[in-house]
C-alpha positions in Angstrom: -74.0 -102.5 -5.6 -70.7 -103.5 -6.3 -70.8 -102.2 -9.9 -72.1 -99.1 -7.9 -68.6 -99.0 -5.6 -66.8 -99.1 -8.9 -68.6 -96.3 -10.5 -67.9 -94.8 -7.1 -64.3 -94.8 -7.4 -63.9 -93.9 -10.3 -66.1 -90.2 -10.2 -63.2 -90.1 -7.6 -65.5 -90.0 -4.2 -64.5 -90.8 -1.1 -67.4 -92.3 0.4 -70.6 -94.4 -0.3 -73.6 -95.6 1.3 -76.1 -97.8 0.9 -79.4 -96.6 1.5 -81.1 -99.7 0.3 -85.5 -99.4 -0.1 -86.9 -101.2 3.6 -91.3 -100.2 2.5 -93.9 -101.8 4.0 -97.3 -100.5 3.1 -99.1 -102.5 0.0 -100.3 -99.6 -2.3 -102.2 -100.0 -5.8 -99.1 -98.6 -8.7 -100.3 -95.8 -11.4 -102.2 -97.3 -14.3 -98.3 -97.3 -16.8 -95.7 -96.5 -13.9 -93.8 -100.1 -13.6 -91.2 -101.7 -16.4 -93.7 -105.7 -17.8 -90.8 -106.4 -17.9 -89.2 -105.2 -14.1 -88.8 -106.8 -11.0 -91.9 -104.3 -9.4 -93.7 -105.7 -12.5 -93.0 -109.3 -11.1 -94.8 -108.3 -6.8 -98.4 -106.8 -8.2 -101.4 -107.8 -7.8 -104.0 -108.7 -10.9 -106.2 -105.5 -8.6 -102.9 -103.3 -9.4 -102.1 -103.8 -5.4 -98.0 -103.8 -4.9 -96.8 -105.8 -2.1 -92.7 -105.2 -1.4 -90.8 -107.5 -0.2 -89.5 -109.2 2.5 -85.8 -107.2 3.5 -82.8 -109.6 3.7 -80.8 -108.0 5.7 -78.5 -110.8 6.1 -77.9 -110.5 2.5 -77.7 -106.9 2.3 -75.1 -106.8 4.4 -73.1 -109.8 3.9 -72.9 -107.4 0.2 -72.1 -104.5 1.8 -68.9 -106.8 3.4 -67.5 -107.8 0.4 -67.8 -104.3 -1.6 -65.5 -103.7 1.5 -63.3 -106.2 0.9 -62.9 -105.4 -2.4 -62.7 -101.2 -2.5 -60.1 -100.6 0.6 -59.8 -97.3 -0.6 -63.8 -96.1 -1.0 -65.4 -95.7 2.3 -68.8 -98.2 2.1 -71.8 -96.6 4.3 -74.6 -99.6 5.3 -77.8 -97.3 5.9 -82.0 -97.6 5.0 -84.8 -96.0 3.8 -87.5 -96.5 5.6 -90.8 -96.1 3.5 -93.6 -94.5 6.9 -92.5 -95.6 9.4 -94.5 -94.1 11.6 -96.9 -96.4 10.1 -95.0 -99.9 10.7 -93.5 -99.4 13.7 -93.5 -102.7 15.2 -91.9 -104.1 11.7 -89.1 -101.4 11.2 -88.1 -102.2 14.8 -87.8 -105.5 13.7 -85.2 -104.7 10.5 -83.7 -102.3 12.8 -82.4 -104.5 15.4 -80.4 -106.9 12.1 -77.4 -105.1 12.5 -75.6 -101.9 12.1 -76.8 -99.4 10.0 -74.8 -96.3 10.0 -77.2 -93.4 7.1 -81.1 -94.0 8.7 -82.9 -92.0 5.9 -86.7 -91.8 6.5 -89.1 -91.7 3.9 -93.0 -90.8 2.8 -93.9 -92.6 -0.4 -97.6 -93.3 -0.5 -100.7 -91.6 0.8 -104.0 -93.4 1.8 -106.3 -93.5 -0.8 -110.6 -94.5 -0.2 -109.5 -98.3 1.6 -105.3 -98.6 0.3 -102.9 -95.9 -0.6 -101.5 -95.0 -3.9 -98.2 -92.6 -4.3 -98.8 -89.2 -5.8 -97.7 -90.5 -10.0 -101.9 -92.7 -9.1 -103.6 -90.0 -6.7 -103.2 -86.7 -9.7 -104.9 -89.2 -12.0 -108.0 -88.3 -9.7 -107.6 -85.5 -7.3 -106.3 -81.6 -7.3 -102.9 -82.3 -8.3 -102.3 -78.9 -4.9 -104.3 -81.1 -2.6 -102.5 -84.2 -3.2 -99.4 -81.7 -2.7 -100.5 -80.3 0.4 -101.8 -83.6 1.8 -97.9 -84.8 1.2 -96.8 -82.3 3.4 -99.0 -82.5 6.2 -98.2 -86.5 6.1 -94.7 -85.5 6.5 -95.4 -83.6 9.6 -97.2 -86.8 10.9 -94.4 -88.7 9.7 -92.0 -87.2 11.8 -93.9 -86.7 14.9 -94.8 -90.5 14.8 -91.1 -91.7 14.4 -87.7 -91.8 16.0 -85.8 -94.6 13.7 -84.6 -92.3 11.5 -81.6 -89.1 11.3 -82.5 -88.5 7.6 -85.5 -86.6 6.7 -86.0 -87.9 3.0 -87.1 -86.2 -0.7 -89.5 -83.9 0.5 -90.2 -82.3 -2.8 -91.0 -85.8 -3.9 -94.9 -85.3 -5.8 -92.6 -82.6 -7.2 -91.2 -85.4 -9.6 -94.6 -86.7 -10.8 -95.9 -83.0 -11.3 -99.1 -83.1 -13.6 -98.2 -79.7 -16.1 -99.8 -80.8 -19.0 -102.2 -80.1 -16.2 -101.9 -77.8 -13.7 -99.1 -75.5 -15.5 -95.6 -75.5 -14.7 -94.6 -76.3 -10.3 -94.6 -73.2 -7.8 -93.3 -73.6 -5.2 -95.0 -69.8 -3.3 -97.9 -71.8 -3.7 -97.0 -73.7 -1.3 -94.2 -71.7 1.0 -97.1 -72.2 4.7 -97.0 -76.1 3.8 -93.4 -76.3 3.6 -92.1 -74.5 6.3 -93.7 -75.7 9.0 -92.9 -79.6 7.3 -89.3 -78.3 7.5 -90.1 -76.5 11.0 -91.0 -79.9 12.3 -88.7 -81.3 10.6 -85.7 -79.6 12.0 -87.0 -78.5 15.5 -86.2 -82.7 15.4 -83.3 -82.2 15.1 -83.1 -84.1 12.1 -81.2 -83.3 8.7 -82.9 -82.9 5.8 -81.7 -84.6 1.7 -80.9 -83.0 -0.8 -82.7 -85.8 -3.5 -81.1 -85.4 -6.9 -82.6 -87.8 -8.6 -85.2 -84.4 -9.4 -82.8 -81.2 -8.6 -83.8 -79.6 -5.1 -84.8 -76.1 -5.7 -83.3 -73.6 -3.8 -86.1 -72.0 -2.1 -86.2 -75.8 -0.3 -82.7 -74.9 0.8 -83.9 -71.5 2.0 -86.1 -72.8 3.9 -84.6 -74.8 6.1 -82.4 -72.9 7.0 -84.5 -69.9 8.0 -87.1 -72.5 10.0 -83.9 -73.2 11.1 -82.2 -76.8 9.8 -78.9 -78.0 11.3 -77.3 -79.8 8.2 -78.5 -81.3 5.2 -77.1 -84.6 3.2 -76.4 -85.4 -0.6 -78.5 -88.2 -2.4 -79.0 -89.8 -5.7 -81.2 -91.7 -5.6 -79.1 -93.6 -7.5 -81.0 -97.3 -8.7 -78.1 -98.2 -11.0 -74.3 -97.8 -11.3 -74.5 -95.0 -13.9 -76.5 -92.7 -11.4 -73.5 -92.4 -9.3 -74.1 -88.8 -8.2 -75.3 -88.0 -10.5 -76.0 -83.2 -10.1 -73.2 -83.6 -6.7 -71.3 -80.4 -7.6 -74.4 -78.1 -8.3 -76.4 -79.7 -4.9 -72.6 -78.9 -3.8 -72.5 -75.3 -4.5 -75.9 -74.4 -3.6 -76.2 -76.1 0.2 -73.3 -74.0 0.7 -74.9 -70.4 -0.3 -77.7 -71.6 1.3 -75.0 -71.6 4.9 -74.0 -74.8 5.0 -70.3 -76.6 5.0 -68.9 -79.9 4.8 -67.8 -81.7 8.6 -64.4 -82.9 8.3 -65.3 -86.5 7.2 -65.9 -86.9 4.0 -69.3 -88.7 4.4 -70.4 -85.8 7.4 -72.8 -84.9 7.0 -72.5 -81.1 6.2 -73.3 -78.3 8.9 -75.0 -75.8 9.8 -72.8 -72.5 9.6 -73.8 -69.6 10.8 
């Protein structure tokens, strides 16, 4: 975290938010999807299932305070990315009661698979690719309806990161327009903001649909799991947001609001 703050200062960023992953879903990992020497590999069971570790709220919040003391010129926001919060309401309530979190995202990483759950890479291995995307967007709508624990929807285009281009060809957003629009409309009607996640640059079509479906605000997330990726592609994302009717707030950490 301190390395990320140092990188943010070097880039001239006025603010940074650490939206720490908080997951409770046990899922089956796709073959070859984990670095054999990585942290997550150590959590994986022989049957391929992965149980997320518990969230150390005290350690996280202490690390936030250390960063604030070391980098006083940088506005540092605390935050969480809640995985599938509509499936884990009781556990999420306990986590949110452990401290103050400035920015809370909701995300969908997994879908039901047999008796368990799997992420898109594992689902694409044996399901029709279009079926996976449609199922994901249907579950996003259920996520929005089933949880009030978060204010920003993260990476609505998550399956596109893993789209099996060799088998299914280039991803065509127009083929899923109805499903994307429905998920965006439900999100807009709930009053939530949409994250423009720049790990895989969001397609301008989605930002246009978000505006057309009544979306009131966007936020930017580089989904950086290391300092080198802090604020990657933010300039391009900001230009895209402006081109589709969103403008920055008074403070550098504000959401970008719709301007009609």
